[in-house]
C-alpha positions, 0 to 999 in steps of 0.5 A: 500500500505505501506509495513511496519510500517512508524515509523520503523527506518532505519537500523543503518549504512545505507548509500544512495547516489544519483548523477545526471550527465550532459547530452550532448546538443544533448540528452537534448530534450530526457532525463531528467538525467543520475543518479546513486543511491548507497545503502549500508545496513547492514546484508542483510536488505532492505530500503523502499521508494516510487517513485512518478508518473513520465516519463519512466526510464531505470535502470541498477542494480548491486548487490541486485535487489530491490523488487518493485510494481507499484500501490499497487500490490505484490512486486516482484524482479526487473530484472537487466535491468528494463524498467518502462514506464510512471506512474500514480501511486506510485511505492513501492520499497525495496532496498538492497545493490545495485548500480543503474544507471538510464536514465530518458526518456522524452516523446520526448525521448520515441518517439525517441528511442522506436518504440511502443506507451507509453500507451503500457507500462503505469504503467508497468515494464518489463525486458529490456534485453528480450524485443526487443524494448530495445535491443539497450540499453541492452549492457549497463548492462554488460558495466556498470559492468566493469566501477567503476568510476562514471564519466566515466560510466556516460560518457559511457551512454551518448555516447551510447545514443548519438550514437542511435540518428543516426538511430532514427526517426525525432522529432514530434514537436507536442510532444514538444509543448504538453509537454511545455503546460503540464508544464505550471502552468496555463494550466487548462483543456484539452480544453485549451491544445487543443487550445494551440496546435491548435488540436481537443480534439480527436487528443490531446487524441491520441497524449497524449496516444501515446507519454505520456502514458495517457489521457490528463485529467489524465496528467493534474491531475498528473501535478497538484498533482506533483507541490504540492508534489514537494513543500513538497519534497523540504521542508518537514516542510511545511504544506500540505495546503501550498503546494497545487497547485492553481488549487485545490478547497480545501484540500479534493480534494487534499487529494483525488488526493494524495490517487489516485496517491500515494496510501496513505494519505498525513499524512501517506506519510509525516510520512514515512522515505524517505531514497532515494527520500528525498535527491534525490529530493533536489539534482535533483532540483539543477542538473536538475531544478525540484525535481521530474522527472514529472516536468522536462521542455523539452529542444529544 
């Protein structure tokens, strides 16, 4: 999956910034954050990084669109309005000079704003400008190009999404209950999840695929892995054995999970530059309470 030598230095003069913006209270049950990533690289070069498995995102890109691939496939040029569904695999990307606005979508938000099941978009990216399910968000692409002030642009995104709430379907309380259970560090099995929700395991399976994109078993494995990865992202000097979630039996099991979710070994990942996600994890933890999106705790 890695595209270039992990020891390759970043181009001299590279500048990367990521900012996270507060949400209106009305949006907090549905979105993780609104964020802005700006990349400047010299001589039309690109920098590479890997997105961890996460919930859905809408991204609006001005400038050089990144090359990207989910789960080790061939990297292709992203559209300027790219929708990525929930992922269970790392997403490689190579970014040039760009300004990217993103909206992180929680499972409650997917059910609120997208009239299709999440598993139809799992581990997929599509052009949001051409897909009818995202037509209500598409005007943001041109609108953002006309606003240079970051605070004003973030406020515009917030207002736009707030306006969509007026005609959105009612909340499904089972999605919120399931999400709360999934971010519980002590949850160990699908049977435990079903018991917490008061549903049969078959009903939990259907709910999980529709609202979260994956089976409940895979989601539990993903949460266990992300809890471990998050500790490393906040302190890369920490040994992997010290980041491992308490649900892992041993380091071999963790390494298998790491390869399954990131497409490489923990050692290979640690050796690679993380020009975008490294600093963003710390900033995200400060702004939203979790260094990776998949660990975001849902609001009421």
